BAFI-3210 file (N, C-alpha, C; in Angstrom, 3 decimals, decimal comma, padded with zeros to 6 digits):
// residues 166
n [1|2|3|4|5|6|7|8|9|10|11|12|13|14|15|16|17|18|19|20|21|22|23|24|25|26|27|28|29|30|31|32|33|34|35|36|37|38|39|40|41|42|43|44|45|46|47|48|49|50|51|52|53|54|55|56|57|58|59|60|61|62|63|64|65|66|67|68|69|70|71|72|73|74|75|76|77|78|79|80|81|82|83|84|85|86|87|88|89|90|91|92|93|94|95|96|97|98|99|100|101|102|103|104|105|106|107|108|109|110|111|112|113|114|115|116|117|118|119|120|121|122|123|124|125|126|127|128|129|130|131|132|133|134|135|136|137|138|139|140|141|142|143|144|145|146|147|148|149|150|151|152|153|154|155|156|157|158|159|160|161|162|163|164|165|166]
n.u [-058,688|-055,265|-053,941|-050,748|-050,854|-052,379|-050,649|-048,536|-049,898|-050,140|-048,079|-046,388|-048,339|-047,714|-045,013|-045,133|-046,718|-045,271|-042,614|-042,930|-043,979|-041,305|-039,650|-040,861|-040,275|-037,302|-036,560|-037,744|-036,793|-033,812|-032,425|-031,614|-032,548|-033,251|-034,920|-035,869|-036,544|-038,177|-036,088|-033,967|-032,027|-033,092|-032,260|-034,477|-034,436|-033,659|-033,470|-034,188|-036,548|-038,080|-037,986|-040,969|-043,753|-046,315|-049,184|-050,868|-053,234|-053,373|-054,992|-057,888|-057,464|-059,921|-060,639|-061,070|-060,308|-060,660|-062,665|-065,712|-068,232|-068,806|-072,016|-073,561|-073,866|-077,085|-078,328|-078,805|-081,266|-081,826|-084,770|-087,170|-088,127|-092,046|-094,505|-095,379|-098,314|-098,152|-096,709|-095,756|-095,725|-094,750|-094,667|-092,755|-092,867|-091,935|-092,463|-092,888|-093,101|-095,296|-095,453|-094,218|-091,434|-091,233|-092,693|-095,102|-097,236|-099,388|-102,271|-102,263|-101,634|-102,271|-103,388|-101,245|-099,072|-095,850|-093,873|-091,407|-089,838|-088,264|-085,722|-086,135|-084,277|-082,046|-081,563|-081,714|-082,924|-085,339|-087,242|-090,627|-093,804|-097,330|-099,143|-101,219|-101,503|-101,248|-102,182|-101,842|-099,982|-100,418|-099,363|-097,816|-097,312|-097,101|-095,844|-093,427|-091,614|-089,438|-086,744|-086,446|-086,976|-084,626|-082,877|-083,184|-083,265|-082,393|-083,511|-084,150|-084,561|-087,695|-090,687|-089,596|-089,149|-090,360|-090,278|-092,675|-093,166|-094,762]
n.v [241,347|243,097|244,327|243,552|241,646|239,738|239,211|238,134|235,783|234,317|234,076|232,256|230,099|229,748|228,853|226,773|224,916|224,681|223,701|221,192|219,107|219,215|218,130|215,589|214,657|214,811|212,801|210,496|208,533|207,729|205,152|203,772|201,148|199,625|198,490|200,123|198,022|196,672|195,008|195,366|196,534|195,435|194,189|194,929|193,358|190,776|187,071|186,357|186,689|188,795|187,811|186,449|186,381|184,568|185,777|185,214|185,318|186,208|185,242|186,414|189,294|189,522|187,089|184,454|181,538|178,035|177,665|177,550|180,018|181,330|181,562|184,142|184,629|183,948|187,145|189,594|191,712|194,647|195,372|197,720|197,255|196,616|199,254|199,566|199,856|202,324|203,940|205,583|205,889|208,535|211,796|214,735|218,012|221,860|224,594|228,091|228,742|230,305|229,726|228,763|226,513|222,899|222,528|220,742|219,737|217,230|214,791|212,314|211,619|211,755|214,583|216,973|214,849|213,648|213,174|211,485|211,878|210,471|210,598|208,941|208,234|209,518|208,540|210,379|211,606|213,434|215,005|216,357|218,601|217,210|220,183|220,424|222,969|224,104|224,699|221,512|221,086|220,111|216,580|216,357|214,961|215,622|218,672|220,190|222,708|225,070|224,951|222,837|220,974|221,393|219,907|217,221|217,119|219,110|222,117|222,192|219,510|219,004|217,652|214,972|211,623|210,082|208,497|208,340|207,944|207,541]
n.w [-045,457|-046,219|-049,029|-049,360|-047,449|-049,210|-051,641|-050,578|-049,815|-052,092|-053,217|-051,486|-052,023|-054,674|-054,574|-053,240|-054,902|-056,926|-055,411|-054,331|-056,041|-057,797|-055,709|-055,814|-058,135|-058,302|-055,916|-056,700|-058,678|-057,193|-057,775|-055,322|-053,834|-051,723|-048,680|-045,503|-042,790|-039,494|-038,625|-039,801|-042,742|-045,868|-048,992|-051,672|-054,083|-053,190|-052,429|-050,185|-047,423|-045,180|-042,084|-040,300|-038,147|-037,087|-036,254|-032,797|-030,761|-027,193|-024,222|-023,128|-020,750|-018,874|-018,107|-016,195|-016,546|-017,014|-014,808|-013,502|-013,060|-009,867|-008,357|-006,744|-002,730|-000,790|-000,344|002,099|002,978|004,906|006,702|008,328|011,090|011,312|012,282|015,904|017,986|018,820|017,304|014,196|010,562|008,875|007,260|007,356|007,940|008,054|009,956|011,379|014,925|017,163|019,883|023,482|024,231|022,758|020,254|017,899|015,249|014,812|013,488|013,621|016,161|019,820|021,646|023,221|023,916|024,071|021,606|019,889|017,296|014,530|012,077|009,183|006,799|007,977|010,388|012,571|015,599|017,148|019,983|020,502|021,477|020,840|019,943|018,400|017,264|014,304|011,202|008,724|005,948|002,761|001,765|003,995|007,300|009,781|011,248|012,810|014,571|013,259|014,295|015,685|013,686|012,030|013,321|013,172|010,153|006,717|006,014|003,223|002,451|002,917|002,683|004,985|005,092|007,971|011,589|013,833|017,297|020,498]
ca.u [-057,305|-055,036|-053,592|-049,584|-051,387|-052,878|-049,368|-047,816|-050,706|-050,381|-046,443|-046,376|-049,187|-047,206|-043,902|-045,570|-047,049|-043,889|-041,439|-043,636|-043,640|-039,958|-039,007|-041,483|-039,740|-036,130|-036,019|-038,210|-035,574|-033,049|-031,937|-031,693|-033,639|-032,961|-036,203|-035,331|-037,539|-037,968|-035,556|-032,837|-032,427|-033,335|-032,446|-035,328|-034,176|-032,614|-034,051|-034,329|-037,663|-038,019|-038,461|-042,346|-043,816|-047,944|-049,955|-051,309|-053,588|-053,317|-056,440|-058,588|-057,257|-060,510|-061,491|-060,120|-059,838|-061,910|-063,206|-067,381|-068,202|-069,233|-073,220|-073,381|-074,926|-078,355|-078,043|-079,414|-081,762|-082,222|-085,759|-087,059|-089,257|-093,028|-094,773|-096,378|-099,343|-098,059|-095,663|-096,634|-094,745|-095,290|-093,634|-092,640|-092,464|-091,568|-093,389|-092,865|-094,356|-094,670|-095,389|-092,700|-091,291|-091,244|-094,219|-095,285|-098,521|-099,717|-103,553|-102,083|-101,026|-103,016|-102,918|-100,230|-098,299|-094,714|-093,631|-090,280|-089,604|-086,587|-085,704|-085,955|-082,934|-080,130|-081,467|-081,365|-083,925|-085,478|-088,897|-091,813|-095,182|-098,149|-100,383|-102,255|-101,580|-100,787|-102,496|-101,008|-100,001|-100,589|-097,847|-096,769|-098,273|-096,777|-095,383|-092,919|-091,078|-088,314|-085,661|-086,642|-087,164|-083,067|-082,205|-083,180|-083,098|-081,967|-084,794|-084,140|-085,383|-088,579|-090,619|-088,685|-090,116|-090,160|-091,042|-093,199|-093,686|-095,552]
ca.v [241,042|243,631|243,844|243,078|239,879|238,895|239,026|237,009|234,502|234,115|233,750|231,129|229,034|229,501|228,411|225,355|224,207|224,120|222,862|220,019|218,337|219,147|217,578|214,255|213,936|214,668|211,817|209,546|207,912|207,615|204,262|202,797|199,667|199,379|199,007|199,794|197,809|196,956|194,356|196,454|196,859|194,605|194,646|194,672|192,096|189,675|186,095|185,956|187,348|188,980|186,750|186,911|185,157|184,554|186,252|184,227|186,185|185,871|184,765|187,804|189,313|189,627|185,769|183,461|180,192|177,267|177,415|177,763|181,290|181,275|182,225|184,747|183,792|184,982|188,408|189,904|192,985|195,048|195,929|197,916|196,162|197,091|200,113|198,809|200,592|204,034|204,363|205,499|206,565|209,896|212,785|215,969|219,291|222,956|226,274|228,845|228,445|231,468|229,131|228,242|224,879|222,149|222,484|220,260|219,377|216,153|214,502|210,874|210,965|212,020|216,104|216,914|213,985|214,087|212,734|211,165|211,771|209,790|210,900|207,437|208,615|209,442|208,021|211,247|211,627|214,809|215,134|217,597|217,798|217,477|220,725|220,715|224,569|224,576|223,596|220,411|221,408|218,858|216,040|216,013|214,517|216,215|219,912|220,814|224,347|225,123|224,955|221,094|220,196|221,108|218,836|215,877|217,360|220,344|222,584|221,957|218,323|219,082|216,769|213,963|210,377|210,188|207,605|209,210|207,326|208,308]
ca.w [-045,864|-047,272|-050,518|-048,798|-047,040|-050,554|-052,317|-049,251|-049,664|-053,581|-053,522|-050,799|-052,690|-055,959|-054,159|-052,482|-056,010|-057,593|-054,638|-054,530|-057,592|-058,205|-054,822|-055,621|-059,110|-057,875|-054,712|-057,276|-059,060|-056,543|-057,578|-054,042|-053,627|-049,927|-047,888|-043,745|-042,046|-037,811|-038,259|-040,169|-044,010|-046,565|-050,701|-052,378|-055,067|-052,409|-052,277|-048,664|-047,550|-044,114|-040,955|-040,115|-037,033|-037,442|-035,282|-032,284|-029,555|-026,102|-023,735|-022,536|-019,294|-017,821|-018,120|-015,106|-016,747|-017,020|-013,688|-013,526|-012,243|-008,610|-008,004|-005,369|-002,062|-000,615|-000,041|002,936|003,036|005,847|006,733|009,630|011,672|011,491|013,677|017,067|018,447|019,436|016,133|013,139|009,814|008,477|006,296|008,554|007,224|009,477|010,268|012,584|016,001|018,600|021,117|024,248|024,635|021,687|019,798|016,943|015,182|013,908|013,667|014,033|017,640|020,553|021,793|024,455|024,288|023,756|020,506|019,655|015,808|013,905|010,402|007,898|005,941|008,443|011,765|013,617|016,323|017,970|020,688|020,631|022,035|019,872|020,232|017,132|016,877|013,010|009,976|008,223|004,692|001,989|001,293|005,173|008,191|010,807|011,259|013,381|014,905|012,393|015,217|015,946|012,393|011,903|014,484|012,332|008,522|006,297|005,494|001,688|002,263|003,384|003,493|004,924|005,678|009,427|012,331|015,006|018,531|021,786]
c.u [-056,480|-054,326|-051,910|-049,734|-051,574|-051,577|-049,087|-048,762|-050,213|-048,746|-046,108|-047,178|-048,307|-045,838|-044,051|-046,442|-046,132|-043,091|-042,049|-043,463|-042,371|-039,242|-039,566|-040,232|-038,107|-035,753|-037,097|-037,413|-034,139|-031,543|-031,497|-032,951|-033,534|-034,404|-035,776|-037,094|-037,155|-036,808|-033,912|-032,924|-031,988|-033,288|-033,876|-035,612|-033,769|-033,822|-034,479|-035,553|-037,129|-038,451|-039,751|-042,739|-045,566|-048,455|-050,570|-051,964|-053,906|-054,776|-056,920|-057,994|-058,201|-060,855|-059,906|-059,838|-060,951|-062,899|-064,866|-067,404|-069,113|-070,815|-073,317|-074,587|-076,165|-077,977|-079,328|-079,774|-082,120|-083,688|-086,261|-088,572|-090,896|-093,447|-095,578|-097,541|-099,454|-097,125|-096,165|-095,217|-095,167|-094,390|-093,655|-092,272|-092,194|-092,699|-092,774|-093,715|-093,747|-094,729|-094,119|-092,806|-091,000|-091,998|-093,796|-096,284|-098,829|-101,517|-103,172|-101,623|-102,313|-102,719|-102,490|-099,501|-097,057|-094,353|-092,208|-090,400|-088,180|-086,911|-085,545|-084,663|-081,695|-080,309|-081,221|-082,879|-084,079|-087,182|-089,610|-092,540|-095,881|-099,159|-101,387|-102,509|-101,376|-101,537|-101,529|-100,828|-100,186|-099,338|-097,201|-098,098|-097,963|-095,871|-094,950|-092,194|-090,052|-086,966|-085,452|-086,460|-085,542|-082,425|-082,015|-082,736|-082,896|-083,077|-084,842|-084,981|-086,688|-089,694|-089,904|-089,238|-089,209|-090,882|-091,447|-093,711|-094,018|-095,647]
c.v [242,358|243,340|243,247|241,340|239,320|238,308|237,946|235,691|233,477|233,330|232,524|229,937|228,603|228,350|227,054|224,561|223,922|223,491|221,644|218,750|218,236|218,129|215,898|213,624|213,610|212,951|210,494|208,291|208,147|206,469|203,544|202,009|199,093|199,918|198,930|199,221|197,138|195,729|194,566|196,397|195,383|194,153|194,318|193,230|191,139|188,745|185,706|187,089|187,256|188,040|187,222|185,979|185,319|184,850|185,106|185,260|185,382|185,737|186,020|188,019|188,971|187,972|184,971|182,094|179,447|176,795|177,863|179,025|180,687|181,746|182,797|184,154|184,356|186,266|189,042|191,602|193,357|195,979|196,324|197,102|197,251|198,111|199,174|199,806|202,021|204,631|204,105|205,925|207,629|210,632|214,292|216,907|220,412|223,817|226,923|228,911|229,853|230,946|228,636|226,793|224,430|221,721|221,749|219,750|218,053|215,313|212,783|210,333|211,834|213,822|216,113|215,594|214,187|213,047|212,402|211,167|211,289|209,900|209,228|207,349|208,615|209,220|209,183|211,594|213,152|214,472|216,504|217,532|218,606|218,608|220,952|222,123|225,200|223,761|222,833|220,840|220,036|218,144|215,827|215,693|215,124|217,542|220,041|222,067|223,710|224,776|223,145|220,512|220,107|220,252|217,564|215,950|218,751|220,490|222,898|220,722|218,063|218,663|215,555|212,978|209,929|208,751|208,153|207,823|208,073|207,622]
c.w [-046,844|-048,636|-050,309|-048,582|-048,370|-051,151|-051,565|-049,875|-051,130|-053,769|-052,377|-051,566|-053,948|-055,522|-053,634|-053,824|-056,921|-056,898|-054,745|-054,979|-057,942|-057,012|-055,032|-056,953|-058,803|-056,816|-055,321|-057,934|-058,347|-057,119|-056,268|-053,526|-052,151|-049,149|-046,361|-043,478|-040,226|-037,519|-038,790|-041,921|-045,033|-047,953|-050,890|-053,386|-054,463|-052,623|-051,223|-048,236|-045,792|-043,249|-040,483|-038,951|-037,194|-036,264|-034,209|-031,021|-028,599|-025,414|-023,270|-021,203|-018,245|-017,800|-017,023|-014,998|-017,305|-015,832|-013,966|-012,539|-010,879|-008,264|-006,610|-004,319|-001,962|000,182|001,169|003,167|004,320|006,167|008,089|010,107|011,461|012,453|014,696|017,083|018,499|018,527|015,058|012,097|009,130|007,472|007,006|007,518|008,813|009,026|011,425|013,398|016,630|019,602|021,793|023,823|022,973|021,156|018,415|016,549|014,245|014,470|013,847|015,165|018,410|021,220|023,087|024,569|023,444|022,646|020,274|017,719|015,058|012,625|010,019|007,421|006,778|009,757|012,931|014,514|017,236|018,638|020,435|021,346|021,061|020,845|019,304|017,076|015,342|012,004|009,094|006,672|003,785|001,916|002,659|006,018|009,695|010,644|012,368|013,561|013,756|013,296|015,486|014,725|012,065|012,578|013,637|010,916|008,078|005,702|004,135|001,531|002,554|002,366|003,497|005,669|007,426|010,289|013,306|016,381|019,823|022,873]
res [m|n|a|t|e|r|r|r|v|a|l|a|s|i|v|t|l|v|a|l|p|t|l|w|v|i|n|r|d|t|g|d|d|t|i|v|a|v|g|g|e|q|e|v|g|s|d|t|a|p|p|t|t|p|y|e|p|g|l|p|a|f|v|g|g|d|d|e|p|v|l|p|g|v|v|d|v|a|v|p|p|p|p|n|a|n|e|v|a|a|r|a|a|f|a|r|y|n|a|a|g|r|p|c|t|t|l|l|a|p|d|g|v|l|l|t|i|r|n|v|d|n|g|q|t|t|t|c|t|n|t|l|g|k|a|i|p|p|g|a|d|v|v|m|d|t|a|i|y|t|e|i|a|n|l|a|d|a|p|v|p|v|r|m|s|w]
***
């Protein structure tokens, strides 16, 4: 801060320190004994008090009255049927295959069968042929070709829960 700015701040401080008490002293003894209230003006020394009404709280808005609460009924939960003899729950992953056709690899189904794979999360279904051509990574039960996997799930979601049937 330069010298000019310091002088301005000092002058403003002195004016404020002098002006505020002066205004308070001037307005302190005006001799006006009226109070402005919500209902209008009222003399301080008069005998009539301003009208007041006692506070009475209303009922809460969220309470529905004196009725007993209604208990909810039975909640139905959808549970998929258990797998049959040619169906198994598994986790699916993906890998690039060099083979032609629609290859996939799992040790849970016989070699060479056509597998129908349904994503449990979204219901999308695809088919592939079990070729036993790839190693299965940890955490997965079936490995599908990348193009086949994208028909039922996003690559970022791997591995996904699936149901395989043949």
